[in-house]
C-alpha positions as a LaTeX table, in Angstrom:
\begin{tabular}{lrrr}
\hline
Residue & $x$ (\AA) & $y$ (\AA) & $z$ (\AA) \\
\hline
Lys1 & $-63.23$ & $-73.42$ & $-42.04$ \\
Ala2 & $-60.47$ & $-71.40$ & $-42.18$ \\
Lys3 & $-60.39$ & $-71.92$ & $-45.75$ \\
Ala4 & $-63.68$ & $-71.10$ & $-45.98$ \\
Leu5 & $-63.31$ & $-68.07$ & $-44.09$ \\
Gly6 & $-59.93$ & $-66.58$ & $-46.10$ \\
Lys7 & $-61.80$ & $-67.30$ & $-49.05$ \\
Leu8 & $-64.95$ & $-64.98$ & $-47.84$ \\
Leu9 & $-62.50$ & $-61.98$ & $-47.66$ \\
Leu10 & $-60.71$ & $-62.57$ & $-50.71$ \\
Asp11 & $-64.03$ & $-62.51$ & $-52.11$ \\
Thr12 & $-65.16$ & $-59.78$ & $-50.44$ \\
Gln13 & $-62.34$ & $-57.90$ & $-51.08$ \\
Asn14 & $-63.07$ & $-57.96$ & $-54.20$ \\
Leu15 & $-66.21$ & $-56.16$ & $-54.91$ \\
Lys16 & $-65.91$ & $-52.81$ & $-55.81$ \\
His17 & $-69.14$ & $-50.97$ & $-54.29$ \\
Pro18 & $-69.97$ & $-53.83$ & $-51.39$ \\
Asn19 & $-73.21$ & $-54.31$ & $-50.15$ \\
Tyr20 & $-75.75$ & $-56.03$ & $-48.24$ \\
Arg21 & $-76.47$ & $-58.78$ & $-51.51$ \\
Asp22 & $-73.85$ & $-59.08$ & $-52.69$ \\
Ile23 & $-71.71$ & $-59.67$ & $-49.56$ \\
Gln24 & $-74.75$ & $-62.57$ & $-49.14$ \\
Asn25 & $-73.97$ & $-64.18$ & $-52.57$ \\
Ser26 & $-70.51$ & $-64.44$ & $-51.73$ \\
Ile27 & $-71.12$ & $-66.41$ & $-48.30$ \\
Met28 & $-74.04$ & $-68.78$ & $-49.77$ \\
Ser29 & $-71.43$ & $-69.56$ & $-52.64$ \\
Ile30 & $-68.83$ & $-70.50$ & $-49.98$ \\
Phe31 & $-70.86$ & $-72.36$ & $-48.12$ \\
Pro32 & $-73.60$ & $-73.86$ & $-49.93$ \\
Ser33 & $-74.87$ & $-76.41$ & $-47.27$ \\
Ala34 & $-75.94$ & $-73.42$ & $-45.31$ \\
Lys35 & $-77.56$ & $-71.48$ & $-48.23$ \\
Tyr36 & $-80.26$ & $-74.66$ & $-48.44$ \\
Lys37 & $-80.48$ & $-75.04$ & $-44.63$ \\
Gly38 & $-81.02$ & $-71.53$ & $-44.36$ \\
Cys39 & $-78.19$ & $-71.26$ & $-42.07$ \\
Val40 & $-76.55$ & $-68.18$ & $-42.88$ \\
Asp41 & $-78.18$ & $-65.03$ & $-41.79$ \\
Ile42 & $-76.46$ & $-61.20$ & $-41.56$ \\
Tyr43 & $-78.27$ & $-60.43$ & $-38.68$ \\
Arg44 & $-77.59$ & $-56.69$ & $-38.08$ \\
Lys45 & $-75.53$ & $-53.60$ & $-39.51$ \\
Thr46 & $-74.28$ & $-51.86$ & $-36.82$ \\
Asn47 & $-74.65$ & $-47.46$ & $-37.07$ \\
Thr48 & $-71.41$ & $-47.41$ & $-39.40$ \\
Ile49 & $-72.09$ & $-47.74$ & $-42.76$ \\
Asn50 & $-69.07$ & $-49.77$ & $-43.60$ \\
Val51 & $-69.53$ & $-52.73$ & $-41.25$ \\
Ile52 & $-71.80$ & $-55.50$ & $-42.31$ \\
Gln53 & $-72.08$ & $-58.23$ & $-39.48$ \\
Phe54 & $-73.45$ & $-62.10$ & $-40.02$ \\
Ser55 & $-73.79$ & $-65.42$ & $-38.43$ \\
Ile56 & $-73.38$ & $-69.03$ & $-39.79$ \\
Leu57 & $-74.93$ & $-72.42$ & $-38.10$ \\
Glu58 & $-71.70$ & $-74.06$ & $-37.66$ \\
Glu59 & $-72.60$ & $-77.53$ & $-38.02$ \\
Tyr60 & $-76.58$ & $-78.72$ & $-38.02$ \\
Ser61 & $-78.02$ & $-81.01$ & $-39.38$ \\
Gly62 & $-81.82$ & $-79.85$ & $-38.81$ \\
Lys63 & $-83.98$ & $-77.66$ & $-41.66$ \\
Ile64 & $-83.63$ & $-74.13$ & $-40.82$ \\
Thr65 & $-85.57$ & $-70.96$ & $-42.19$ \\
His66 & $-85.42$ & $-67.12$ & $-41.54$ \\
Asn67 & $-88.80$ & $-67.22$ & $-40.73$ \\
His68 & $-88.29$ & $-69.83$ & $-37.69$ \\
Val69 & $-85.98$ & $-67.45$ & $-36.32$ \\
Ser70 & $-87.95$ & $-68.41$ & $-32.60$ \\
Ser71 & $-87.91$ & $-71.68$ & $-33.16$ \\
Lys72 & $-86.64$ & $-74.59$ & $-30.51$ \\
Ser73 & $-84.03$ & $-75.17$ & $-32.82$ \\
Ile74 & $-82.26$ & $-72.03$ & $-33.10$ \\
Lys75 & $-82.54$ & $-71.62$ & $-29.18$ \\
Asp76 & $-80.75$ & $-75.11$ & $-28.87$ \\
Ala77 & $-78.13$ & $-73.68$ & $-31.90$ \\
Lys78 & $-77.46$ & $-70.54$ & $-30.32$ \\
Ala79 & $-77.19$ & $-72.62$ & $-26.43$ \\
Lys80 & $-74.75$ & $-75.08$ & $-27.61$ \\
Thr81 & $-72.71$ & $-71.86$ & $-29.62$ \\
Glu82 & $-72.71$ & $-73.54$ & $-33.34$ \\
Phe83 & $-72.77$ & $-70.22$ & $-34.52$ \\
Ile84 & $-69.56$ & $-68.48$ & $-36.29$ \\
Asn85 & $-70.38$ & $-64.50$ & $-35.96$ \\
Ile86 & $-68.20$ & $-62.95$ & $-38.27$ \\
Cys87 & $-68.09$ & $-59.07$ & $-38.77$ \\
Leu88 & $-66.16$ & $-57.29$ & $-41.80$ \\
Glu89 & $-65.71$ & $-54.00$ & $-42.19$ \\
Ile90 & $-65.24$ & $-52.16$ & $-45.49$ \\
Asn91 & $-62.43$ & $-49.72$ & $-46.21$ \\
Glu92 & $-63.41$ & $-48.02$ & $-49.15$ \\
\hline
\end{tabular}
């Protein structure tokens, strides 16, 4: 996990004009299994334009999609604190 997060930070540092889509693509390439399970979600941009927050479902064997955010499986996962929450600040 630490290796993957380190790679993510390196990848995002190399983006010329980082935006939602570029960072999401970087996340998906680093956590490919999460891509297929729909377990990565950039859930909020703060009021500060250069801060992007997202969460990765750490280990989950069930199928989760963005269309089922309020489903029982998501609530169960959140209750077990299986999400890794990450906040990236982009400095110009």
